[in-house]
Backbone and ligand atoms as CSV (ligand in chain L), in Angstrom:
chain,resi,resn,atom,element,x,y,z
A,1,MET,N,N,-31.663,188.601,121.884
A,1,MET,CA,C,-31.554,188.199,123.305
A,1,MET,C,C,-31.808,186.687,123.457
A,2,SER,N,N,-31.025,186.097,124.343
A,2,SER,CA,C,-31.169,184.653,124.550
A,2,SER,C,C,-32.491,184.315,125.189
A,3,SER,N,N,-33.030,183.171,124.817
A,3,SER,CA,C,-34.259,182.720,125.471
A,3,SER,C,C,-33.971,182.250,126.896
A,4,ILE,N,N,-35.022,182.189,127.679
A,4,ILE,CA,C,-34.856,181.734,129.070
A,4,ILE,C,C,-34.280,180.300,129.079
A,5,PHE,N,N,-34.642,179.492,128.086
A,5,PHE,CA,C,-34.116,178.119,128.048
A,5,PHE,C,C,-32.642,178.093,127.662
A,6,THR,N,N,-32.217,179.008,126.807
A,6,THR,CA,C,-30.771,179.103,126.490
A,6,THR,C,C,-30.009,179.467,127.767
A,7,LYS,N,N,-30.627,180.367,128.554
A,7,LYS,CA,C,-29.952,180.754,129.824
A,7,LYS,C,C,-29.868,179.564,130.766
A,8,ILE,N,N,-30.880,178.713,130.727
A,8,ILE,CA,C,-30.828,177.467,131.538
A,8,ILE,C,C,-29.728,176.546,131.056
A,9,VAL,N,N,-29.665,176.370,129.724
A,9,VAL,CA,C,-28.612,175.490,129.141
A,9,VAL,C,C,-27.236,176.025,129.542
A,10,GLN,N,N,-27.064,177.326,129.492
A,10,GLN,CA,C,-25.749,177.924,129.780
A,10,GLN,C,C,-25.492,178.073,131.263
A,11,GLY,N,N,-26.448,177.689,132.116
A,11,GLY,CA,C,-26.258,177.724,133.573
A,11,GLY,C,C,-26.426,179.112,134.158
A,12,GLU,N,N,-26.929,180.038,133.357
A,12,GLU,CA,C,-27.164,181.416,133.880
A,12,GLU,C,C,-28.407,181.421,134.768
A,13,ILE,N,N,-29.332,180.522,134.498
A,13,ILE,CA,C,-30.537,180.342,135.315
A,13,ILE,C,C,-30.507,178.905,135.786
A,14,PRO,N,N,-30.780,178.683,137.101
A,14,PRO,CA,C,-30.725,177.303,137.598
A,14,PRO,C,C,-31.868,176.446,137.072
A,15,SER,N,N,-31.641,175.157,137.003
A,15,SER,CA,C,-32.712,174.229,136.630
A,15,SER,C,C,-32.448,172.903,137.277
A,16,TYR,N,N,-33.475,172.069,137.297
A,16,TYR,CA,C,-33.326,170.707,137.777
A,16,TYR,C,C,-33.065,169.831,136.551
A,17,LYS,N,N,-31.780,169.705,136.220
A,17,LYS,CA,C,-31.373,169.041,134.976
A,17,LYS,C,C,-31.508,167.534,135.093
A,18,ILE,N,N,-32.144,166.943,134.088
A,18,ILE,CA,C,-32.265,165.480,134.039
A,18,ILE,C,C,-31.119,164.906,133.228
A,19,ALA,N,N,-30.835,165.507,132.080
A,19,ALA,CA,C,-29.777,164.954,131.211
A,19,ALA,C,C,-29.444,165.965,130.127
A,20,GLU,N,N,-28.264,165.792,129.550
A,20,GLU,CA,C,-27.911,166.583,128.383
A,20,GLU,C,C,-26.912,165.824,127.549
A,21,ASP,N,N,-26.836,166.174,126.268
A,21,ASP,CA,C,-25.723,165.742,125.432
A,21,ASP,C,C,-25.269,166.972,124.663
A,22,ASP,N,N,-24.509,166.787,123.599
A,22,ASP,CA,C,-24.001,167.969,122.911
A,22,ASP,C,C,-25.112,168.843,122.305
A,23,THR,N,N,-26.232,168.219,122.006
A,23,THR,CA,C,-27.261,168.902,121.183
A,23,THR,C,C,-28.571,169.155,121.942
A,24,TYR,N,N,-28.855,168.334,122.938
A,24,TYR,CA,C,-30.159,168.387,123.615
A,24,TYR,C,C,-30.021,168.486,125.126
A,25,PHE,N,N,-31.126,168.902,125.769
A,25,PHE,CA,C,-31.070,169.160,127.222
A,25,PHE,C,C,-32.478,168.858,127.751
A,26,ALA,N,N,-32.559,168.226,128.932
A,26,ALA,CA,C,-33.855,167.933,129.553
A,26,ALA,C,C,-33.827,168.390,131.011
A,27,PHE,N,N,-34.929,168.996,131.454
A,27,PHE,CA,C,-34.995,169.526,132.811
A,27,PHE,C,C,-36.438,169.541,133.277
A,28,LEU,N,N,-36.607,169.536,134.593
A,28,LEU,CA,C,-37.989,169.553,135.146
A,28,LEU,C,C,-38.651,170.897,134.891
A,29,ASP,N,N,-39.924,170.832,134.490
A,29,ASP,CA,C,-40.720,172.067,134.370
A,29,ASP,C,C,-40.925,172.638,135.766
A,30,ILE,N,N,-40.708,173.930,135.890
A,30,ILE,CA,C,-40.786,174.595,137.202
A,30,ILE,C,C,-42.221,174.740,137.677
A,31,ASN,N,N,-43.163,174.700,136.791
A,31,ASN,CA,C,-44.604,174.770,137.154
A,31,ASN,C,C,-45.304,173.549,136.584
A,32,PRO,N,N,-45.060,172.402,137.207
A,32,PRO,CA,C,-45.485,171.144,136.579
A,32,PRO,C,C,-46.989,170.893,136.634
A,33,LEU,N,N,-47.454,170.264,135.562
A,33,LEU,CA,C,-48.838,169.802,135.498
A,33,LEU,C,C,-48.988,168.507,136.294
A,34,ALA,N,N,-47.900,167.746,136.364
A,34,ALA,CA,C,-47.914,166.462,137.054
A,34,ALA,C,C,-46.505,166.238,137.598
A,35,LYS,N,N,-46.380,165.405,138.592
A,35,LYS,CA,C,-45.079,165.062,139.148
A,35,LYS,C,C,-44.208,164.485,138.035
A,36,GLY,N,N,-43.032,165.078,137.838
A,36,GLY,CA,C,-42.106,164.560,136.811
A,36,GLY,C,C,-42.218,165.269,135.482
A,37,HIS,N,N,-43.130,166.228,135.361
A,37,HIS,CA,C,-43.294,166.978,134.102
A,37,HIS,C,C,-41.931,167.538,133.702
A,38,THR,N,N,-41.497,167.104,132.525
A,38,THR,CA,C,-40.128,167.410,132.063
A,38,THR,C,C,-40.167,168.092,130.704
A,39,LEU,N,N,-39.242,169.007,130.468
A,39,LEU,CA,C,-39.108,169.662,129.166
A,39,LEU,C,C,-37.853,169.148,128.497
A,40,VAL,N,N,-37.964,168.907,127.201
A,40,VAL,CA,C,-36.823,168.456,126.422
A,40,VAL,C,C,-36.604,169.445,125.291
A,41,ILE,N,N,-35.388,169.947,125.176
A,41,ILE,CA,C,-35.159,171.049,124.211
A,41,ILE,C,C,-33.889,170.802,123.393
A,42,PRO,N,N,-33.836,171.380,122.221
A,42,PRO,CA,C,-32.563,171.462,121.510
A,42,PRO,C,C,-31.770,172.623,122.119
A,43,LYS,N,N,-30.455,172.452,122.243
A,43,LYS,CA,C,-29.671,173.565,122.792
A,43,LYS,C,C,-29.697,174.775,121.884
A,44,LYS,N,N,-29.734,174.472,120.583
A,44,LYS,CA,C,-29.785,175.578,119.619
A,44,LYS,C,C,-31.182,176.177,119.595
A,45,GLU,N,N,-31.255,177.482,119.709
A,45,GLU,CA,C,-32.563,178.125,119.742
A,45,GLU,C,C,-33.280,178.046,118.392
A,46,THR,N,N,-34.438,177.450,118.429
A,46,THR,CA,C,-35.328,177.430,117.267
A,46,THR,C,C,-36.687,177.732,117.879
A,47,ASN,N,N,-37.499,178.573,117.276
A,47,ASN,CA,C,-38.708,178.903,118.005
A,47,ASN,C,C,-39.921,178.088,117.581
A,48,TYR,N,N,-39.735,177.124,116.643
A,48,TYR,CA,C,-40.881,176.324,116.229
A,48,TYR,C,C,-40.388,174.944,115.852
A,49,ILE,N,N,-40.969,173.928,116.451
A,49,ILE,CA,C,-40.459,172.568,116.287
A,49,ILE,C,C,-40.421,172.159,114.817
A,50,PHE,N,N,-41.433,172.601,114.049
A,50,PHE,CA,C,-41.495,172.150,112.655
A,50,PHE,C,C,-40.680,173.038,111.726
A,51,ALA,N,N,-39.925,173.956,112.324
A,51,ALA,CA,C,-38.907,174.701,111.545
A,51,ALA,C,C,-37.532,174.036,111.679
A,52,MET,N,N,-37.491,172.971,112.483
A,52,MET,CA,C,-36.191,172.291,112.690
A,52,MET,C,C,-35.849,171.433,111.472
A,53,GLY,N,N,-34.573,171.237,111.269
A,53,GLY,CA,C,-34.137,170.321,110.216
A,53,GLY,C,C,-34.533,168.882,110.581
A,54,ASP,N,N,-34.637,168.030,109.556
A,54,ASP,CA,C,-35.110,166.660,109.796
A,54,ASP,C,C,-34.231,165.902,110.801
A,55,ASP,N,N,-32.920,165.978,110.627
A,55,ASP,CA,C,-32.047,165.213,111.504
A,55,ASP,C,C,-32.096,165.744,112.956
A,56,GLU,N,N,-32.162,167.054,113.088
A,56,GLU,CA,C,-32.217,167.680,114.405
A,56,GLU,C,C,-33.532,167.315,115.103
A,57,LEU,N,N,-34.604,167.302,114.357
A,57,LEU,CA,C,-35.915,166.946,114.936
A,57,LEU,C,C,-35.962,165.467,115.304
A,58,ALA,N,N,-35.448,164.619,114.431
A,58,ALA,CA,C,-35.405,163.180,114.765
A,58,ALA,C,C,-34.557,162.937,116.000
A,59,GLY,N,N,-33.445,163.637,116.114
A,59,GLY,CA,C,-32.559,163.510,117.275
A,59,GLY,C,C,-33.285,163.968,118.550
A,60,LEU,N,N,-34.056,165.038,118.414
A,60,LEU,CA,C,-34.799,165.541,119.585
A,60,LEU,C,C,-35.804,164.494,120.075
A,61,MET,N,N,-36.485,163.849,119.152
A,61,MET,CA,C,-37.457,162.817,119.541
A,61,MET,C,C,-36.794,161.614,120.168
A,62,LEU,N,N,-35.638,161.232,119.638
A,62,LEU,CA,C,-34.924,160.076,120.215
A,62,LEU,C,C,-34.390,160.409,121.613
A,63,PHE,N,N,-33.944,161.650,121.785
A,63,PHE,CA,C,-33.487,162.081,123.096
A,63,PHE,C,C,-34.689,162.077,124.052
A,64,ALA,N,N,-35.844,162.581,123.585
A,64,ALA,CA,C,-37.042,162.619,124.433
A,64,ALA,C,C,-37.467,161.200,124.820
A,65,LYS,N,N,-37.291,160.239,123.898
A,65,LYS,CA,C,-37.653,158.837,124.190
A,65,LYS,C,C,-36.840,158.325,125.389
A,66,LYS,N,N,-35.547,158.604,125.349
A,66,LYS,CA,C,-34.666,158.182,126.458
A,66,LYS,C,C,-35.140,158.751,127.799
A,67,ILE,N,N,-35.510,160.026,127.760
A,67,ILE,CA,C,-35.941,160.695,128.987
A,67,ILE,C,C,-37.285,160.126,129.427
A,68,ALA,N,N,-38.200,159.898,128.475
A,68,ALA,CA,C,-39.523,159.362,128.819
A,68,ALA,C,C,-39.410,157.978,129.478
A,69,LEU,N,N,-38.504,157.155,128.957
A,69,LEU,CA,C,-38.355,155.800,129.550
A,69,LEU,C,C,-37.834,155.895,130.979
A,70,ALA,N,N,-36.914,156.810,131.225
A,70,ALA,CA,C,-36.405,157.017,132.586
A,70,ALA,C,C,-37.556,157.543,133.467
A,71,LEU,N,N,-38.289,158.495,132.952
A,71,LEU,CA,C,-39.367,159.134,133.705
A,71,LEU,C,C,-40.427,158.117,134.116
A,72,GLU,N,N,-40.822,157.247,133.175
A,72,GLU,CA,C,-41.911,156.304,133.528
A,72,GLU,C,C,-41.423,155.210,134.447
A,73,SER,N,N,-40.107,155.055,134.562
A,73,SER,CA,C,-39.596,154.043,135.505
A,73,SER,C,C,-39.570,154.613,136.939
A,74,VAL,N,N,-39.717,155.903,137.053
A,74,VAL,CA,C,-39.660,156.545,138.375
A,74,VAL,C,C,-41.036,157.008,138.845
A,75,VAL,N,N,-41.806,157.580,137.948
A,75,VAL,CA,C,-43.119,158.139,138.343
A,75,VAL,C,C,-44.217,157.150,137.886
A,76,PRO,N,N,-44.953,156.593,138.847
A,76,PRO,CA,C,-46.033,155.672,138.438
A,76,PRO,C,C,-47.064,156.396,137.589
A,77,CYS,N,N,-47.377,155.808,136.408
A,77,CYS,CA,C,-48.320,156.437,135.508
A,77,CYS,C,C,-48.703,155.427,134.451
A,78,LYS,N,N,-49.795,155.747,133.731
A,78,LYS,CA,C,-50.197,154.839,132.626
A,78,LYS,C,C,-49.237,154.951,131.461
A,79,ARG,N,N,-48.809,156.191,131.175
A,79,ARG,CA,C,-47.859,156.431,130.095
A,79,ARG,C,C,-47.351,157.869,130.198
A,80,ILE,N,N,-46.383,158.175,129.341
A,80,ILE,CA,C,-45.890,159.538,129.289
A,80,ILE,C,C,-46.590,160.261,128.136
A,81,GLY,N,N,-47.366,161.276,128.491
A,81,GLY,CA,C,-48.017,162.097,127.472
A,81,GLY,C,C,-47.007,163.086,126.894
A,82,VAL,N,N,-47.241,163.417,125.640
A,82,VAL,CA,C,-46.309,164.331,124.938
A,82,VAL,C,C,-47.094,165.522,124.396
A,83,ALA,N,N,-46.577,166.712,124.629
A,83,ALA,CA,C,-47.241,167.888,124.099
A,83,ALA,C,C,-46.211,168.898,123.617
A,84,VAL,N,N,-46.559,169.615,122.573
A,84,VAL,CA,C,-45.717,170.727,122.087
A,84,VAL,C,C,-46.640,171.923,121.932
A,85,LEU,N,N,-46.311,172.989,122.698
A,85,LEU,CA,C,-47.120,174.199,122.610
A,85,LEU,C,C,-46.254,175.386,122.172
A,86,GLY,N,N,-45.406,175.810,123.074
A,86,GLY,CA,C,-44.510,176.892,122.721
A,86,GLY,C,C,-45.168,178.270,122.700
A,87,LEU,N,N,-46.295,178.386,123.406
A,87,LEU,CA,C,-47.000,179.676,123.421
A,87,LEU,C,C,-46.382,180.634,124.430
A,88,GLU,N,N,-45.694,180.100,125.420
A,88,GLU,CA,C,-45.105,180.937,126.449
A,88,GLU,C,C,-43.615,181.176,126.184
A,89,VAL,N,N,-42.901,180.118,125.853
A,89,VAL,CA,C,-41.454,180.245,125.622
A,89,VAL,C,C,-41.158,179.881,124.166
A,90,ALA,N,N,-40.620,180.839,123.418
A,90,ALA,CA,C,-40.364,180.643,121.976
A,90,ALA,C,C,-39.014,180.007,121.748
A,91,HIS,N,N,-38.792,178.887,122.400
A,91,HIS,CA,C,-37.576,178.077,122.219
A,91,HIS,C,C,-38.140,176.626,122.207
A,92,THR,N,N,-38.023,175.962,121.085
A,92,THR,CA,C,-38.638,174.636,120.933
A,92,THR,C,C,-38.469,173.770,122.187
A,93,HIS,N,N,-39.593,173.194,122.611
A,93,HIS,CA,C,-39.522,172.255,123.720
A,93,HIS,C,C,-40.661,171.261,123.634
A,94,ILE,N,N,-40.364,170.037,124.066
A,94,ILE,CA,C,-41.367,168.980,124.139
A,94,ILE,C,C,-41.692,168.780,125.625
A,95,HIS,N,N,-42.973,168.831,125.947
A,95,HIS,CA,C,-43.424,168.520,127.302
A,95,HIS,C,C,-43.586,167.012,127.431
A,96,LEU,N,N,-42.966,166.417,128.425
A,96,LEU,CA,C,-43.202,165.011,128.770
A,96,LEU,C,C,-43.926,165.001,130.106
A,97,VAL,N,N,-45.166,164.483,130.087
A,97,VAL,CA,C,-46.001,164.551,131.305
A,97,VAL,C,C,-46.508,163.158,131.650
A,98,PRO,N,N,-46.131,162.650,132.849
A,98,PRO,CA,C,-46.677,161.369,133.299
A,98,PRO,C,C,-48.211,161.509,133.471
A,99,ILE,N,N,-48.953,160.633,132.801
A,99,ILE,CA,C,-50.433,160.777,132.836
A,99,ILE,C,C,-51.103,159.458,133.213
A,100,ASN,N,N,-52.257,159.651,133.872
A,100,ASN,CA,C,-53.168,158.537,134.131
A,100,ASN,C,C,-54.517,158.781,133.467
A,101,THR,N,N,-54.852,160.065,133.329
A,101,THR,CA,C,-56.084,160.428,132.655
A,101,THR,C,C,-55.763,161.626,131.730
A,102,VAL,N,N,-56.668,161.950,130.862
A,102,VAL,CA,C,-56.469,163.060,129.928
A,102,VAL,C,C,-56.331,164.393,130.696
A,103,TYR,N,N,-56.943,164.438,131.872
A,103,TYR,CA,C,-56.904,165.698,132.658
A,103,TYR,C,C,-55.482,166.009,133.124
A,104,ASP,N,N,-54.653,164.958,133.237
A,104,ASP,CA,C,-53.294,165.191,133.727
A,104,ASP,C,C,-52.451,165.986,132.768
A,105,ILE,N,N,-52.894,166.107,131.509
A,105,ILE,CA,C,-52.123,166.884,130.531
A,105,ILE,C,C,-52.976,168.032,129.984
A,106,ASP,N,N,-53.927,168.467,130.818
A,106,ASP,CA,C,-54.766,169.623,130.472
A,106,ASP,C,C,-54.083,170.861,131.008
A,107,PHE,N,N,-53.572,171.670,130.113
A,107,PHE,CA,C,-52.768,172.833,130.513
A,107,PHE,C,C,-53.581,173.907,131.196
A,108,LYS,N,N,-54.908,173.721,131.269
A,108,LYS,CA,C,-55.724,174.687,132.029
A,108,LYS,C,C,-55.871,174.288,133.512
A,109,GLN,N,N,-55.372,173.092,133.837
A,109,GLN,CA,C,-55.400,172.665,135.225
A,109,GLN,C,C,-54.429,173.507,136.079
A,110,PRO,N,N,-54.724,173.653,137.356
A,110,PRO,CA,C,-53.757,174.350,138.226
A,110,PRO,C,C,-52.460,173.589,138.251
A,111,LYS,N,N,-51.347,174.320,138.319
A,111,LYS,CA,C,-50.017,173.675,138.351
A,111,LYS,C,C,-49.737,173.162,139.792
A,112,LEU,N,N,-48.872,172.179,139.861
A,112,LEU,CA,C,-48.487,171.644,141.152
A,112,LEU,C,C,-47.285,172.427,141.695
A,113,SER,N,N,-47.095,172.363,143.005
A,113,SER,CA,C,-45.876,172.971,143.530
A,113,SER,C,C,-45.135,171.951,144.386
A,114,PHE,N,N,-43.835,172.024,144.309
A,114,PHE,CA,C,-42.958,171.158,145.059
A,114,PHE,C,C,-41.885,171.974,145.733
A,115,THR,N,N,-41.364,171.498,146.825
A,115,THR,CA,C,-40.274,172.195,147.504
A,115,THR,C,C,-38.995,171.930,146.666
A,116,PRO,N,N,-37.970,172.782,146.857
A,116,PRO,CA,C,-36.689,172.511,146.190
A,116,PRO,C,C,-36.149,171.116,146.516
A,117,GLN,N,N,-36.375,170.656,147.744
A,117,GLN,CA,C,-35.884,169.346,148.132
A,117,GLN,C,C,-36.628,168.239,147.352
A,118,GLU,N,N,-37.940,168.428,147.194
A,118,GLU,CA,C,-38.721,167.450,146.432
A,118,GLU,C,C,-38.321,167.448,144.966
A,119,PHE,N,N,-38.123,168.652,144.390
A,119,PHE,CA,C,-37.685,168.744,142.983
A,119,PHE,C,C,-36.341,168.034,142.826
A,120,GLU,N,N,-35.429,168.284,143.750
A,120,GLU,CA,C,-34.088,167.725,143.632
A,120,GLU,C,C,-34.112,166.197,143.756
A,121,ALA,N,N,-34.934,165.696,144.680
A,121,ALA,CA,C,-35.006,164.237,144.838
A,121,ALA,C,C,-35.565,163.596,143.566
A,122,LEU,N,N,-36.569,164.234,143.002
A,122,LEU,CA,C,-37.175,163.718,141.772
A,122,LEU,C,C,-36.164,163.768,140.627
A,123,ARG,N,N,-35.525,164.907,140.511
A,123,ARG,CA,C,-34.487,165.087,139.465
A,123,ARG,C,C,-33.443,163.976,139.532
A,124,GLU,N,N,-32.953,163.751,140.745
A,124,GLU,CA,C,-31.891,162.763,140.923
A,124,GLU,C,C,-32.383,161.366,140.561
A,125,ALA,N,N,-33.601,161.054,140.987
A,125,ALA,CA,C,-34.147,159.721,140.694
A,125,ALA,C,C,-34.314,159.506,139.191
A,126,ILE,N,N,-34.840,160.503,138.503
A,126,ILE,CA,C,-35.038,160.351,137.031
A,126,ILE,C,C,-33.710,160.333,136.340
A,127,ALA,N,N,-32.831,161.260,136.717
A,127,ALA,CA,C,-31.530,161.352,136.053
A,127,ALA,C,C,-30.744,160.014,136.164
A,128,SER,N,N,-30.894,159.375,137.315
A,128,SER,CA,C,-30.156,158.135,137.558
A,128,SER,C,C,-30.622,156.995,136.658
A,129,LYS,N,N,-31.803,157.142,136.048
A,129,LYS,CA,C,-32.357,156.078,135.200
A,129,LYS,C,C,-32.138,156.335,133.709
A,130,VAL,N,N,-31.565,157.471,133.381
A,130,VAL,CA,C,-31.319,157.768,131.961
A,130,VAL,C,C,-30.123,156.957,131.491
A,131,VAL,N,N,-30.345,156.187,130.410
A,131,VAL,CA,C,-29.217,155.358,129.922
A,131,VAL,C,C,-28.616,155.931,128.641
L,1,LIG,P1,P,-45.218,176.611,126.551
L,1,LIG,O1,O,-44.259,177.607,125.888
L,1,LIG,O2,O,-45.067,175.243,125.975
L,1,LIG,O3,O,-46.631,177.096,126.489
L,1,LIG,O4,O,-44.864,176.521,128.089
L,1,LIG,C1,C,-43.577,176.772,128.580
L,1,LIG,C2,C,-43.304,175.903,129.780
L,1,LIG,O5,O,-42.020,176.276,130.296
L,1,LIG,C3,C,-44.303,176.030,130.924
L,1,LIG,O6,O,-44.768,174.720,131.259
L,1,LIG,C4,C,-43.522,176.672,132.057
L,1,LIG,O7,O,-43.884,176.202,133.343
L,1,LIG,C5,C,-42.089,176.300,131.704
L,1,LIG,N1,N,-41.105,177.288,132.166
L,1,LIG,C6,C,-41.154,178.617,131.928
L,1,LIG,N2,N,-40.079,179.244,132.463
L,1,LIG,C7,C,-39.359,178.280,133.058
L,1,LIG,C8,C,-38.133,178.288,133.835
L,1,LIG,O8,O,-37.512,179.333,134.050
L,1,LIG,N3,N,-37.697,177.104,134.298
L,1,LIG,C9,C,-38.358,175.933,134.053
L,1,LIG,N4,N,-37.831,174.810,134.545
L,1,LIG,N5,N,-39.524,175.856,133.362
L,1,LIG,C10,C,-40.014,177.038,132.877
């Protein structure tokens, strides 16, 4: 069965897409830890980042870098924190989280909620900065 993220890539489940290319896809986390919390994934389902081939993993990091630079130009923050967990969704993903303190990337913190209009405005602003 396809992962929920594969369904997002294929458009079967809606998402706030930031960017995609042939191999990778980035979209806003639906239960964000911080404004702009973004997930970056390979389109091909792999359930563990360190099971990826070297080239595919390097490409994922370079794609994440592009997204992080766009994200930090839109969301005021000290830097973009990076986390890989995969305990909930077994489809490799990198969390990009705008942070000012360590608590901003503490996954035990309550998640933020945004209206669809707020998510869409944020999505559009970040997407427009991806080069
Ligand atoms: P992890 O697997 O790294 O522990 O967490 C999975 C992440 O995926 C969580 O931050 C969760 O909010 C996010 N997530 C789970 N389902 C969906 C979904 O359907 N859409 C989006 N945009 N994010 C999701």
